[in-house]
C-alpha positions as CSV (number, residue, x, y, z in Angstrom):
1,M,34.1,-31.1,-6.0
2,A,35.9,-29.2,-3.3
3,V,33.8,-27.8,-0.4
4,R,34.9,-24.6,1.3
5,R,35.2,-23.6,5.0
6,G,32.1,-21.7,6.0
7,E,29.8,-23.3,3.5
8,I,26.6,-25.0,4.6
9,Y,25.2,-28.1,3.0
10,F,22.2,-30.3,3.7
11,V,23.6,-33.8,4.2
12,N,22.1,-37.1,5.1
13,L,23.9,-38.1,8.3
14,N,22.4,-41.6,8.6
15,P,23.4,-44.2,9.8
16,V,24.0,-43.0,13.3
17,R,24.4,-44.5,16.7
18,G,23.2,-43.3,20.2
19,R,22.9,-39.6,20.6
20,E,24.4,-38.7,17.3
21,Q,22.4,-36.2,15.1
22,A,20.5,-38.1,12.5
23,A,18.6,-37.6,9.3
24,T,19.2,-34.8,6.7
25,R,20.6,-31.7,8.3
26,P,22.6,-28.6,7.6
27,V,26.3,-29.1,8.2
28,L,28.9,-26.4,8.4
29,I,32.3,-27.0,6.9
30,V,34.8,-26.2,9.6
31,S,37.9,-28.0,8.3
32,D,40.6,-25.8,6.6
33,D,40.5,-25.5,2.8
34,R,44.0,-27.0,2.6
35,I,42.4,-30.3,3.9
36,N,39.1,-29.7,1.9
37,N,41.1,-29.6,-1.4
38,L,42.6,-33.0,-0.7
39,P,40.8,-36.4,-1.4
40,L,40.2,-36.8,2.3
41,V,37.2,-36.4,4.5
42,V,36.1,-33.0,5.6
43,I,35.1,-32.0,9.2
44,V,31.7,-30.4,9.8
45,A,29.7,-29.1,12.7
46,V,26.1,-30.4,12.7
47,G,23.3,-27.9,12.7
48,T,19.7,-28.2,14.1
49,D,16.7,-26.0,13.9
50,G,16.9,-23.1,16.3
51,A,13.5,-23.8,17.8
52,N,14.9,-27.2,19.1
53,V,17.6,-25.4,21.2
54,H,16.0,-23.4,24.0
55,R,19.1,-22.3,25.7
56,D,22.5,-21.0,24.4
57,Y,25.7,-22.7,25.4
58,P,29.3,-21.9,24.6
59,T,29.4,-25.0,22.5
60,N,26.7,-23.7,20.1
61,V,26.4,-20.9,17.6
62,R,22.9,-19.6,16.8
63,V,22.7,-18.2,13.2
64,P,19.6,-16.3,12.1
65,A,18.3,-17.3,8.7
66,S,19.3,-13.9,7.2
67,R,23.0,-14.6,8.0
68,S,23.2,-18.2,6.7
69,R,20.7,-18.1,3.7
70,L,19.0,-21.2,5.2
71,P,15.2,-21.3,5.5
72,S,15.2,-20.9,9.2
73,E,17.3,-20.1,12.3
74,T,20.0,-22.8,12.7
75,V,22.1,-23.7,15.8
76,F,25.5,-25.2,14.9
77,L,26.4,-27.7,17.6
78,C,30.2,-27.4,17.7
79,F,30.4,-30.4,20.0
80,Q,28.7,-32.5,17.3
81,L,31.7,-32.6,14.9
82,R,31.7,-35.3,12.1
83,S,34.2,-36.2,9.5
84,L,32.3,-36.9,6.2
85,D,33.3,-38.2,2.8
86,A,32.9,-35.7,-0.1
87,S,30.3,-38.1,-1.7
88,R,27.7,-37.1,0.9
89,F,27.6,-33.5,-0.3
90,P,25.3,-32.1,-3.0
91,A,26.8,-30.1,-5.8
92,Q,26.0,-26.7,-4.4
93,P,25.9,-25.3,-0.9
94,A,22.6,-24.2,0.6
95,G,24.3,-21.3,2.4
96,R,27.4,-19.7,3.7
97,L,28.5,-18.0,6.9
98,D,30.3,-14.6,6.9
99,D,33.7,-14.2,8.6
100,A,32.2,-12.6,11.8
101,T,30.0,-15.6,12.3
102,M,32.8,-18.0,11.5
103,A,34.8,-16.3,14.2
104,Q,32.0,-17.2,16.6
105,V,32.3,-20.7,15.4
106,D,36.1,-20.7,16.0
107,V,35.4,-19.6,19.6
108,A,33.0,-22.5,20.2
109,L,35.4,-25.0,18.6
110,T,38.2,-23.7,20.8
111,Y,35.9,-24.3,23.9
112,C,34.8,-27.8,22.8
113,L,38.3,-29.0,21.9
114,N,40.1,-27.2,24.8
115,L,42.5,-25.5,22.5
């Protein structure tokens, strides 16, 4: 199963250490589809419920439920990148971001990675 850039999946991120995001959470595929098509890991930005993030930062992208198809507003933490094996992902995505929102993600990733 190949995941696609911009898709959102609910994935169990345990086990974790320290301040890493834990439990089952939405993750946004940010790696390029050329990587996603290979039998490698894929890179994701971890999401959290928008109610948990009281202030917006250039490292985060706040996405209303209507734009993600998720049950609630989600903030994707572009400083919380993870490389995950494909076996962690369910068969179907829970949502997908449009090109305009992915452009916001790209800006946040550029900021976080100093590109």
